[in-house]
N, C-alpha and C positions, 0 to 999 in steps of 0.2 A: 670611575676612572676620570670624568671631567674634573672631579674635586681634586684629585691627585695632581692633574696638570696643571689647574690653577694654583695649588699650593706651590708646585714646583716652579712655576713661572714666577710667583710672588717671592719665592726663596731666591732665585736667580737676580730679580730685579733688586732685592734688598742686599745681597752680597755685592752686586755691581756697584751700587750707591756707597756701601761702606768701604769699598776698596778704592773708589775714586775720591772720596771725601778727604781722606788723609793727605792726599798730594796737593790739594787745592789749600788746605790748611798748612802745609808745610813751606809754602812761600813766604818769603820774609816780608815783613811790612817795611815801609820806608822809614828810615831812621829820622826820629824827631829830635830837634836839638834841645839837649837837656843841659840847664846850667847848673853846675854842681859846685858849691862853695864849701871850703873846709871850715870846721867850726872855729878853728884858729884864726882864720882870716876875718872872722866877725867880731874878733875881740877888738876893742878900740885901741889906739896907741897910748892913750893916757885915760886911767880910770881909778877911782877910789871906792872900795866897798867896805862897809862896816858890816861887823858881825857881832851881835849880842847874843850871848850864850849863858845859859843857867846850868850848872854842873849839878850832879847827883847830890852832893852835900849841901846845895842851896847856895853857892858862891856864884855871883854874877861876874861876868868878864866881857869887856868890849875889846875888840881887836880891829884895826883898819889894815886893809890890804891896799898897798898903791902900786900900780903898774904905770911906768912911764918909759916909753920906748920899750928897750930890752932889759930894763932893771926892774926888779919886783922887791917890794920892801914891807916889813910887817911893822906896825906901830901900835902901842898900847898905852893908855892911861893907867892901866892897872899894874901892879907889881906882879909879874908872872914868874917870880922865883917861886920854887916848890911845885909848880905844876909840871905834870908830864903827860906823855901820850895816853897812860891808862886813864887820865881823867876825861879824855874824849870818849872813852866807852861809856862812861856814865852820865853823858850828856842828857839832861832833860828836856831842853828846848833850846832852839836857835833860830836866829833870823837874820836876813841879809838885806841890805839896802845900799843903793848907790848914793854917796855923798860928795860934797864939793872937795873937803879938804880932810886931812888926817889930824888928829890929836894924840897928844902923848909923845912919848920918846920911841925912836926906832930900836926895834927888838932884833930884827934879822934882815939881812940884804942879800939878794942872790939874782942870778940871771934868770930870764923868763925860760929858757930852755931846761935849766936846773930845776926851776920850780914845777915846770910840767912834769919832769921826771918823778919828782918827789911826790907830787899829787897823784900820779898813776901808781906808784908804789904804795901810798897810803889806801887808795881805792882797792888795789888787789888784796891788800891785806886784810881790810875789814870786810870785803864782800864775800 
């Protein structure tokens, strides 16, 4: 009988502890200030990125992406006639680096908002 009472008492203490614990955990913690920056705000106003790529058939191309304010332009020393989007699917290797200036002639020009939309469409298409 004493064993049954001690088990019952232990059970009551356990249940009381479990019932009271969630109420203590439900209290909200004080808000900590978090500084969130959008990824777009981290992009510099002016930047030039060089991409060197090797396509599936062994051809090498170099493309320069220049962002200056809200304007984005693509330059290349290579003749890009005859290349199409399917050539990107056969990409063997590519590398990017930040450079000081572009080389070659301008191939394409657009606004930053339009370039961002185009990039998002390409990512969604290939992923």
